[in-house]
C-alpha positions, 0 to 999 in steps of 0.5 A: 383964548384960554378956552380955545387953547384948551380945546386945541390941546384936547383935540391934539393927536400924535400921528405916526406913519410907516415908511412913506412911499417914494412917490409924491402921490401917496395918500394917508389912506395908503399908509399904515398909521395909528393915532394917539388922541387925547380925547379918547384917553381914559382918565385915571381920576374917573376910573379910580374914583369909586373904590369898592368897599371890599378892596378898601378893607384889604392892603393896597398893593403899594402897602404890600410892596413897601412892607416887604422892601420892594419899593425903592422910589415912587413918583407919587404917593397918590398911587396908593389910592388907585384901583384897577391898575394896569402895571407894566415891566419891560424886559429887553431880549438881550439873551434867550432867557431871563436871569435872576436880575429880572426875577424881582420884576416878575415878583412885583408883577405877580403882586399886582396880579394877586391884588386884582390888577393887570400885570403887563410884560413888555418884551423889547423887540424894538428897544433890544436893538438899541440896548439900555445903557443903564448900569452898563460901562460899555455899549451892549453888543448889537444883536441881529434881527434873527437872534432878537426874534428868537430871544423875544419868543423864548422870553415871552414863553417863559414869562407866560409860563411863570406868571400864569401859575399865580392865581388872581385874588380879590378880583371883582366880577365887574373887573373883566380885563385880561389877567395877563398881557404880554406885548412886544414894543416892536409892534408899534415901533416898526411903523414910526419914522425918525422924522415923525418921532423927532417932530412929535416926541423929540421936541418935548424932551429937554436935553438938559433933563436927559443929560441929568439922568444918572445913567447918562452922567455915569456913561458920559464920564466913562472912558468910552462915553456914550453914543447918540443911539444909547442916549436916545434910549430913555426917550424910546422907553418913555414913548412906550409908556406914553403909547401904553397909557394912551392906547391901553390904559396902562397907568403904572410902569415898574422897574429896577432902581436903575430904571428911574430915569427911563421911567420918569422920561415916560411920565414926563412925556405923558404930562407934556404931550397928552397934558394929563396926570395919572401916570405913575412910576415905581422902582424896586431895589436891585437884588444885592447881598448884604455886602452890597455886591450883586446877587445873581452871579455864580461861578458859572455866570448868570443865574438863568430862569429858563430850565434849558439853560440852568436846571431846576436842581442847580437853581435850587442849590443856588438859593439853598446856599444863601448866607444866613445874613441875607435869607430873611430879606430874600424871603420877603423880597422873593417869596409870597410867604406872609410876613408873620411866617417869615418873622417866625422863621427868623425867630427859629434861626435864633433858637438853640438846636436850629438846623443850619440851612433850614430857612434856606431850604424854604427859600429855595423851595418857594423861589424854585416853585415860582420859577419852575413850578411844582414839577420843577421843584420836584425835579430839584428835590429828587436830584438834591436827595439822590446826589447827596453823598451817603443818600440811600436813594437809588441813582439812575442814569436819567437823574445823573444826566439831568445835572451833567450840564450843571456840574463838571463832566467828561466822557470816557471810553468803556475800556478806559473806565472798567478796571481803572482804580478809583484813585486814578479815575479821580485824578484823570477826570480832574475831580482831584489834583493829585493821587496823594490828595485823593488818598487823604480825602479817602482816609477822611471819609470824603470820597464817594462813588455813586454816593457810596463812601469808598474806604479802600484805596485799591478800589477799581471800577467794575461793571456793576458800578456803571449805572445803567451801563452809561454813567458814574458819579464821583464826589469829593466831599459834599459839593465837588462832583464829577459826572463820567459818561461812558461810551 
């Protein structure tokens, strides 16, 4: 009997079909189907049994992540013995750009890639229609299909651009799998009916276990509670892992520490439905400052990774402003510098004569290069130098226009600007609150026009001040700027 039971379990398949036709004569051949057959699955135990000597002599990706503070929890220490890993991280298309909260996921995927494994980015074209309740105090606003499609396409492009810049290292000639995969879970969810899902997946989920998840408990105790739709999210994400494990040999899911419940939902389904071991979950810590607050918000909102939503210049400036107490930890988490080099930078900060923000500059350079590439970093550095009060770099309208969306700006008619006193212009544009404040700043040497210090109260705007006949740049100290477009 035991042998029969094992045979039945081994042959068991999950069968999901697309929407049935309304007639009773429809057959299986007329339906779009896919199968999850245990018999065709790849055993991680056999695929990982032969560790080549070259990889044994080097650090495992798990060791690297641990050393850099990039592991919060892991489902099993056995992961460190695995080779030829396929690891995926999910990104729901709730906006048209990824943000700083997604950056660690990309960094960790890059570490898997650098160690010769296959990183997989899963865009949630399906789960994005539900919205992950993890870490949220209220249900996410519903997005229409057009917006989700647009967001998904934009995020896929960004992920491919960012991750493709990283070269794979230590890759064996026999390891001939794709170096990067970008998938969309809508491709399989669109064919699944509710009844099939409840029958083939839902019955394996225990409600008590689902309710015990931290993300669920917090929402159930909140004022708004949790909808049934959100409650099922962990099963949807769990099934994604099941599908990828069975059909593509994906054996590791990574995510932020708030994803632990969703990730273990997937490992549980794999174990119960496929009756297999070898699926692992790994979470990394959320990006927090030393005081426990989230790192990833500016006065203007989220720190976007898409250059059309936040320029490389402003992105660079955000990291340049990281406090000393956080900068070394962020170097370990967000860059690929060696631990030895980071330790050396840490020692430099403690030495007499250390120039403030030197290490922050290195952090900003490394992270900007990772997200925006060499061209983006060059753009950020050029803008930073050109816009530094007192800098000798010659300004041009293109450089100033490039940062106009990242700093306060306004548009004025040509005749309203020409012959206007600088003091009046500083007040009328909102750079300063009053004429007396402008005069005080001017006497202190902190008022700049096009990066040139202004020392004369009577200074008026002349034609030669207007850069390329298009723009002016006013600065109050080092940080407060105002771009004036001239019509």
